[in-house]
N, CA, C and O atoms as CSV, one atom per row, in Angstrom:
chain,resi,resn,atom,element,x,y,z
A,1,MET,N,N,-19.459,-50.562,13.901
A,1,MET,CA,C,-18.319,-49.693,13.966
A,1,MET,C,C,-17.090,-50.474,13.499
A,1,MET,O,O,-16.943,-51.659,13.799
A,2,ALA,N,N,-16.214,-49.793,12.762
A,2,ALA,CA,C,-14.983,-50.402,12.273
A,2,ALA,C,C,-13.801,-49.542,12.702
A,2,ALA,O,O,-13.934,-48.340,12.930
A,3,THR,N,N,-12.665,-50.176,12.804
A,3,THR,CA,C,-11.435,-49.472,13.140
A,3,THR,C,C,-10.496,-49.527,11.944
A,3,THR,O,O,-10.229,-50.595,11.393
A,4,ILE,N,N,-10.010,-48.378,11.559
A,4,ILE,CA,C,-9.014,-48.302,10.501
A,4,ILE,C,C,-7.695,-47.966,11.182
A,4,ILE,O,O,-7.620,-47.031,11.979
A,5,VAL,N,N,-6.661,-48.729,10.865
A,5,VAL,CA,C,-5.362,-48.571,11.496
A,5,VAL,C,C,-4.396,-47.960,10.486
A,5,VAL,O,O,-4.290,-48.427,9.352
A,6,VAL,N,N,-3.698,-46.917,10.910
A,6,VAL,CA,C,-2.644,-46.315,10.100
A,6,VAL,C,C,-1.337,-46.539,10.859
A,6,VAL,O,O,-1.144,-46.010,11.953
A,7,GLU,N,N,-0.443,-47.330,10.263
A,7,GLU,CA,C,0.859,-47.601,10.862
A,7,GLU,C,C,1.901,-46.760,10.138
A,7,GLU,O,O,2.009,-46.816,8.913
A,8,VAL,N,N,2.663,-45.983,10.892
A,8,VAL,CA,C,3.662,-45.084,10.329
A,8,VAL,C,C,5.039,-45.522,10.836
A,8,VAL,O,O,5.244,-45.720,12.033
A,9,MET,N,N,5.970,-45.666,9.898
A,9,MET,CA,C,7.339,-46.070,10.255
A,9,MET,C,C,8.334,-45.175,9.539
A,9,MET,O,O,8.070,-44.684,8.441
A,10,LEU,N,N,9.485,-44.967,10.174
A,10,LEU,CA,C,10.561,-44.264,9.503
A,10,LEU,C,C,11.030,-45.096,8.309
A,10,LEU,O,O,11.042,-46.326,8.368
A,11,LYS,N,N,11.411,-44.426,7.239
A,11,LYS,CA,C,11.976,-45.138,6.090
A,11,LYS,C,C,13.266,-45.822,6.529
A,11,LYS,O,O,13.949,-45.334,7.429
A,12,PRO,N,N,13.605,-46.954,5.900
A,12,PRO,CA,C,14.786,-47.717,6.340
A,12,PRO,C,C,16.088,-46.913,6.356
A,12,PRO,O,O,16.962,-47.164,7.186
A,13,GLU,N,N,16.217,-45.953,5.446
A,13,GLU,CA,C,17.465,-45.191,5.373
A,13,GLU,C,C,17.556,-44.068,6.415
A,13,GLU,O,O,18.591,-43.410,6.524
A,14,ILE,N,N,16.492,-43.848,7.171
A,14,ILE,CA,C,16.470,-42.802,8.199
A,14,ILE,C,C,16.932,-43.397,9.529
A,14,ILE,O,O,16.441,-44.444,9.952
A,15,LEU,N,N,17.872,-42.729,10.181
A,15,LEU,CA,C,18.347,-43.195,11.483
A,15,LEU,C,C,17.207,-43.176,12.498
A,15,LEU,O,O,16.351,-42.292,12.472
A,16,ASP,N,N,17.208,-44.162,13.387
A,16,ASP,CA,C,16.145,-44.301,14.386
A,16,ASP,C,C,16.781,-44.410,15.770
A,16,ASP,O,O,16.943,-45.516,16.285
A,17,PRO,N,N,17.145,-43.279,16.380
A,17,PRO,CA,C,17.813,-43.348,17.677
A,17,PRO,C,C,16.967,-43.989,18.776
A,17,PRO,O,O,17.503,-44.672,19.649
A,18,GLN,N,N,15.657,-43.778,18.742
A,18,GLN,CA,C,14.814,-44.393,19.773
A,18,GLN,C,C,14.809,-45.914,19.608
A,18,GLN,O,O,14.904,-46.644,20.594
A,19,GLY,N,N,14.700,-46.388,18.380
A,19,GLY,CA,C,14.765,-47.826,18.133
A,19,GLY,C,C,16.111,-48.407,18.546
A,19,GLY,O,O,16.172,-49.500,19.110
A,20,GLN,N,N,17.191,-47.677,18.268
A,20,GLN,CA,C,18.522,-48.130,18.664
A,20,GLN,C,C,18.651,-48.193,20.188
A,20,GLN,O,O,19.271,-49.114,20.721
A,21,ALA,N,N,18.071,-47.221,20.886
A,21,ALA,CA,C,18.118,-47.217,22.350
A,21,ALA,C,C,17.373,-48.421,22.925
A,21,ALA,O,O,17.836,-49.054,23.874
A,22,VAL,N,N,16.215,-48.730,22.341
A,22,VAL,CA,C,15.457,-49.895,22.800
A,22,VAL,C,C,16.238,-51.175,22.509
A,22,VAL,O,O,16.313,-52.067,23.354
A,23,ALA,N,N,16.822,-51.262,21.308
A,23,ALA,CA,C,17.605,-52.452,20.944
A,23,ALA,C,C,18.783,-52.648,21.897
A,23,ALA,O,O,19.121,-53.782,22.237
A,24,ALA,N,N,19.406,-51.556,22.329
A,24,ALA,CA,C,20.529,-51.655,23.262
A,24,ALA,C,C,20.064,-52.033,24.671
A,24,ALA,O,O,20.786,-52.718,25.395
A,25,ALA,N,N,18.871,-51.595,25.062
A,25,ALA,CA,C,18.369,-51.867,26.411
A,25,ALA,C,C,17.862,-53.301,26.566
A,25,ALA,O,O,17.955,-53.871,27.654
A,26,LEU,N,N,17.338,-53.881,25.513
A,26,LEU,CA,C,16.756,-55.225,25.634
A,26,LEU,C,C,17.731,-56.252,26.205
A,26,LEU,O,O,17.366,-56.946,27.154
A,27,PRO,N,N,18.956,-56.388,25.678
A,27,PRO,CA,C,19.866,-57.387,26.263
A,27,PRO,C,C,20.228,-57.099,27.716
A,27,PRO,O,O,20.438,-58.023,28.502
A,28,ARG,N,N,20.301,-55.814,28.073
A,28,ARG,CA,C,20.600,-55.478,29.475
A,28,ARG,C,C,19.491,-55.955,30.405
A,28,ARG,O,O,19.724,-56.194,31.590
A,29,LEU,N,N,18.288,-56.091,29.861
A,29,LEU,CA,C,17.155,-56.570,30.665
A,29,LEU,C,C,16.937,-58.075,30.521
A,29,LEU,O,O,15.969,-58.623,31.049
A,30,GLY,N,N,17.843,-58.738,29.805
A,30,GLY,CA,C,17.761,-60.186,29.670
A,30,GLY,C,C,17.016,-60.666,28.441
A,30,GLY,O,O,16.796,-61.869,28.296
A,31,PHE,N,N,16.622,-59.771,27.552
A,31,PHE,CA,C,15.922,-60.159,26.325
A,31,PHE,C,C,16.929,-60.215,25.189
A,31,PHE,O,O,17.548,-59.208,24.844
A,32,THR,N,N,17.088,-61.395,24.614
A,32,THR,CA,C,18.119,-61.571,23.588
A,32,THR,C,C,17.539,-61.916,22.216
A,32,THR,O,O,18.277,-62.337,21.325
A,33,PHE,N,N,16.265,-61.747,22.041
A,33,PHE,CA,C,15.602,-62.155,20.808
A,33,PHE,C,C,15.738,-61.166,19.658
A,33,PHE,O,O,15.550,-61.556,18.506
A,34,ALA,N,N,16.056,-59.904,19.924
A,34,ALA,CA,C,15.976,-58.862,18.894
A,34,ALA,C,C,17.311,-58.644,18.205
A,34,ALA,O,O,18.333,-58.431,18.857
A,35,LYS,N,N,17.291,-58.698,16.889
A,35,LYS,CA,C,18.469,-58.347,16.098
A,35,LYS,C,C,18.530,-56.833,15.896
A,35,LYS,O,O,19.610,-56.243,15.926
A,36,ALA,N,N,17.367,-56.206,15.692
A,36,ALA,CA,C,17.265,-54.757,15.518
A,36,ALA,C,C,15.852,-54.333,15.912
A,36,ALA,O,O,14.930,-55.149,15.939
A,37,VAL,N,N,15.697,-53.043,16.216
A,37,VAL,CA,C,14.387,-52.500,16.589
A,37,VAL,C,C,14.183,-51.196,15.827
A,37,VAL,O,O,15.087,-50.363,15.756
A,38,ARG,N,N,12.995,-51.023,15.260
A,38,ARG,CA,C,12.597,-49.762,14.639
A,38,ARG,C,C,11.361,-49.278,15.379
A,38,ARG,O,O,10.460,-50.065,15.671
A,39,GLN,N,N,11.315,-48.000,15.679
A,39,GLN,CA,C,10.202,-47.408,16.403
A,39,GLN,C,C,9.284,-46.736,15.395
A,39,GLN,O,O,9.745,-46.153,14.414
A,40,GLY,N,N,7.974,-46.821,15.644
A,40,GLY,CA,C,6.996,-46.173,14.773
A,40,GLY,C,C,5.818,-45.676,15.592
A,40,GLY,O,O,5.885,-45.570,16.817
A,41,LYS,N,N,4.747,-45.376,14.889
A,41,LYS,CA,C,3.539,-44.936,15.587
A,41,LYS,C,C,2.323,-45.555,14.895
A,41,LYS,O,O,2.362,-45.909,13.717
A,42,CYS,N,N,1.257,-45.670,15.663
A,42,CYS,CA,C,0.040,-46.317,15.179
A,42,CYS,C,C,-1.158,-45.450,15.546
A,42,CYS,O,O,-1.289,-45.001,16.684
A,43,PHE,N,N,-2.030,-45.221,14.564
A,43,PHE,CA,C,-3.259,-44.474,14.787
A,43,PHE,C,C,-4.436,-45.410,14.549
A,43,PHE,O,O,-4.467,-46.112,13.538
A,44,GLU,N,N,-5.391,-45.434,15.448
A,44,GLU,CA,C,-6.631,-46.197,15.280
A,44,GLU,C,C,-7.768,-45.204,15.102
A,44,GLU,O,O,-8.028,-44.368,15.967
A,45,ILE,N,N,-8.438,-45.312,13.967
A,45,ILE,CA,C,-9.514,-44.382,13.630
A,45,ILE,C,C,-10.814,-45.170,13.548
A,45,ILE,O,O,-10.934,-46.086,12.735
A,46,GLU,N,N,-11.786,-44.823,14.382
A,46,GLU,CA,C,-13.069,-45.522,14.385
A,46,GLU,C,C,-14.056,-44.811,13.477
A,46,GLU,O,O,-14.164,-43.585,13.495
A,47,VAL,N,N,-14.779,-45.596,12.680
A,47,VAL,CA,C,-15.824,-45.065,11.799
A,47,VAL,C,C,-17.086,-45.899,12.005
A,47,VAL,O,O,-17.011,-47.059,12.409
A,48,ASP,N,N,-18.239,-45.304,11.725
A,48,ASP,CA,C,-19.501,-46.037,11.819
A,48,ASP,C,C,-19.623,-47.001,10.650
A,48,ASP,O,O,-19.301,-46.652,9.514
A,49,GLY,N,N,-20.080,-48.199,10.924
A,49,GLY,CA,C,-20.334,-49.184,9.880
A,49,GLY,C,C,-19.062,-49.627,9.181
A,49,GLY,O,O,-17.954,-49.444,9.684
A,50,THR,N,N,-19.253,-50.216,8.010
A,50,THR,CA,C,-18.133,-50.655,7.188
A,50,THR,C,C,-17.552,-49.447,6.472
A,50,THR,O,O,-18.301,-48.656,5.897
A,51,PRO,N,N,-16.229,-49.287,6.493
A,51,PRO,CA,C,-15.647,-48.111,5.855
A,51,PRO,C,C,-15.891,-48.118,4.343
A,51,PRO,O,O,-15.723,-49.140,3.677
A,52,SER,N,N,-16.284,-46.974,3.830
A,52,SER,CA,C,-16.528,-46.845,2.391
A,52,SER,C,C,-15.215,-46.547,1.681
A,52,SER,O,O,-14.217,-46.197,2.311
A,53,ALA,N,N,-15.231,-46.691,0.379
A,53,ALA,CA,C,-14.049,-46.358,-0.423
A,53,ALA,C,C,-13.678,-44.889,-0.243
A,53,ALA,O,O,-12.497,-44.542,-0.211
A,54,GLU,N,N,-14.685,-44.029,-0.125
A,54,GLU,CA,C,-14.426,-42.604,0.063
A,54,GLU,C,C,-13.752,-42.346,1.414
A,54,GLU,O,O,-12.817,-41.550,1.496
A,55,GLN,N,N,-14.223,-43.017,2.478
A,55,GLN,CA,C,-13.598,-42.856,3.791
A,55,GLN,C,C,-12.148,-43.333,3.758
A,55,GLN,O,O,-11.260,-42.666,4.288
A,56,LEU,N,N,-11.911,-44.477,3.140
A,56,LEU,CA,C,-10.545,-44.996,3.058
A,56,LEU,C,C,-9.649,-44.050,2.267
A,56,LEU,O,O,-8.485,-43.851,2.614
A,57,SER,N,N,-10.194,-43.473,1.207
A,57,SER,CA,C,-9.442,-42.498,0.419
A,57,SER,C,C,-9.115,-41.264,1.258
A,57,SER,O,O,-7.998,-40.750,1.202
A,58,ASP,N,N,-10.085,-40.794,2.031
A,58,ASP,CA,C,-9.859,-39.643,2.912
A,58,ASP,C,C,-8.791,-39.961,3.958
A,58,ASP,O,O,-7.939,-39.123,4.252
A,59,ILE,N,N,-8.835,-41.152,4.510
A,59,ILE,CA,C,-7.845,-41.540,5.517
A,59,ILE,C,C,-6.461,-41.647,4.886
A,59,ILE,O,O,-5.470,-41.268,5.511
A,60,GLU,N,N,-6.379,-42.153,3.667
A,60,GLU,CA,C,-5.099,-42.183,2.946
A,60,GLU,C,C,-4.536,-40.770,2.815
A,60,GLU,O,O,-3.349,-40.543,3.050
A,61,ARG,N,N,-5.396,-39.824,2.437
A,61,ARG,CA,C,-4.954,-38.429,2.289
A,61,ARG,C,C,-4.506,-37.852,3.630
A,61,ARG,O,O,-3.505,-37.140,3.708
A,62,ALA,N,N,-5.267,-38.170,4.692
A,62,ALA,CA,C,-4.886,-37.703,6.033
A,62,ALA,C,C,-3.557,-38.311,6.458
A,62,ALA,O,O,-2.729,-37.633,7.068
A,63,ALA,N,N,-3.349,-39.578,6.142
A,63,ALA,CA,C,-2.090,-40.241,6.495
A,63,ALA,C,C,-0.914,-39.579,5.793
A,63,ALA,O,O,0.163,-39.430,6.371
A,64,GLU,N,N,-1.126,-39.187,4.557
A,64,GLU,CA,C,-0.045,-38.579,3.783
A,64,GLU,C,C,0.226,-37.129,4.194
A,64,GLU,O,O,1.369,-36.674,4.142
A,65,THR,N,N,-0.820,-36.402,4.602
A,65,THR,CA,C,-0.638,-34.974,4.873
A,65,THR,C,C,-0.532,-34.610,6.349
A,65,THR,O,O,0.057,-33.580,6.679
A,66,LEU,N,N,-1.081,-35.419,7.242
A,66,LEU,CA,C,-1.106,-35.082,8.661
A,66,LEU,C,C,-0.431,-36.120,9.547
A,66,LEU,O,O,0.349,-35.770,10.433
A,67,LEU,N,N,-0.728,-37.391,9.312
A,67,LEU,CA,C,-0.276,-38.438,10.231
A,67,LEU,C,C,1.169,-38.861,9.999
A,67,LEU,O,O,1.796,-39.433,10.890
A,68,SER,N,N,1.701,-38.585,8.816
A,68,SER,CA,C,3.081,-38.966,8.524
A,68,SER,C,C,3.803,-37.816,7.839
A,68,SER,O,O,3.188,-36.868,7.352
A,69,ASN,N,N,5.108,-37.926,7.817
A,69,ASN,CA,C,5.955,-37.010,7.055
A,69,ASN,C,C,6.503,-37.832,5.895
A,69,ASN,O,O,7.452,-38.593,6.086
A,70,PRO,N,N,5.934,-37.703,4.697
A,70,PRO,CA,C,6.319,-38.574,3.592
A,70,PRO,C,C,7.778,-38.446,3.161
A,70,PRO,O,O,8.270,-39.289,2.411
A,71,VAL,N,N,8.468,-37.423,3.616
A,71,VAL,CA,C,9.889,-37.288,3.293
A,71,VAL,C,C,10.700,-38.348,4.037
A,71,VAL,O,O,11.655,-38.894,3.485
A,72,ILE,N,N,10.329,-38.643,5.279
A,72,ILE,CA,C,11.127,-39.564,6.094
A,72,ILE,C,C,10.354,-40.790,6.577
A,72,ILE,O,O,10.943,-41.693,7.171
A,73,GLU,N,N,9.035,-40.834,6.329
A,73,GLU,CA,C,8.221,-41.932,6.852
A,73,GLU,C,C,7.393,-42.595,5.753
A,73,GLU,O,O,7.068,-41.987,4.733
A,74,THR,N,N,7.071,-43.843,5.996
A,74,THR,CA,C,6.113,-44.567,5.168
A,74,THR,C,C,4.906,-44.877,6.042
A,74,THR,O,O,4.987,-44.826,7.269
A,75,TYR,N,N,3.782,-45.200,5.400
A,75,TYR,CA,C,2.600,-45.556,6.174
A,75,TYR,C,C,1.820,-46.653,5.463
A,75,TYR,O,O,1.926,-46.834,4.250
A,76,VAL,N,N,1.043,-47.373,6.242
A,76,VAL,CA,C,0.150,-48.415,5.740
A,76,VAL,C,C,-1.212,-48.179,6.364
A,76,VAL,O,O,-1.312,-47.968,7.572
A,77,VAL,N,N,-2.255,-48.213,5.560
A,77,VAL,CA,C,-3.635,-48.081,6.044
A,77,VAL,C,C,-4.291,-49.432,5.894
A,77,VAL,O,O,-4.240,-50.034,4.821
A,78,ARG,N,N,-4.915,-49.924,6.972
A,78,ARG,CA,C,-5.625,-51.208,6.891
A,78,ARG,C,C,-6.869,-51.147,7.771
A,78,ARG,O,O,-6.924,-50.406,8.753
A,79,VAL,N,N,-7.845,-51.928,7.400
A,79,VAL,CA,C,-9.052,-52.037,8.212
A,79,VAL,C,C,-8.778,-53.074,9.280
A,79,VAL,O,O,-8.463,-54.225,8.977
A,80,GLY,N,N,-8.901,-52.654,10.552
A,80,GLY,CA,C,-8.639,-53.556,11.670
A,80,GLY,C,C,-9.872,-54.328,12.043
A,80,GLY,O,O,-10.917,-54.218,11.403
A,81,ALA,N,N,-9.734,-55.112,13.091
A,81,ALA,CA,C,-10.851,-55.947,13.558
A,81,ALA,C,C,-11.725,-55.192,14.516
A,81,ALA,O,O,-12.712,-55.737,15.011
């Protein structure tokens, strides 16, 4: 079994109020390491065996049409461990 990971993030030019809220809360909790925070989402898709080129192509299409909004988001598909 393999896991394919689809990471979806807002495009840099899109405002991210949730990321801004987290960035503002971190110093109040004593965490000073973050210059900025962007919020996104992650999908883990399990497939039997090693993913085929056709499966990866299908997942790319799903990422573009269902898992993300290509107007405001970008996505990356990768085979996880």
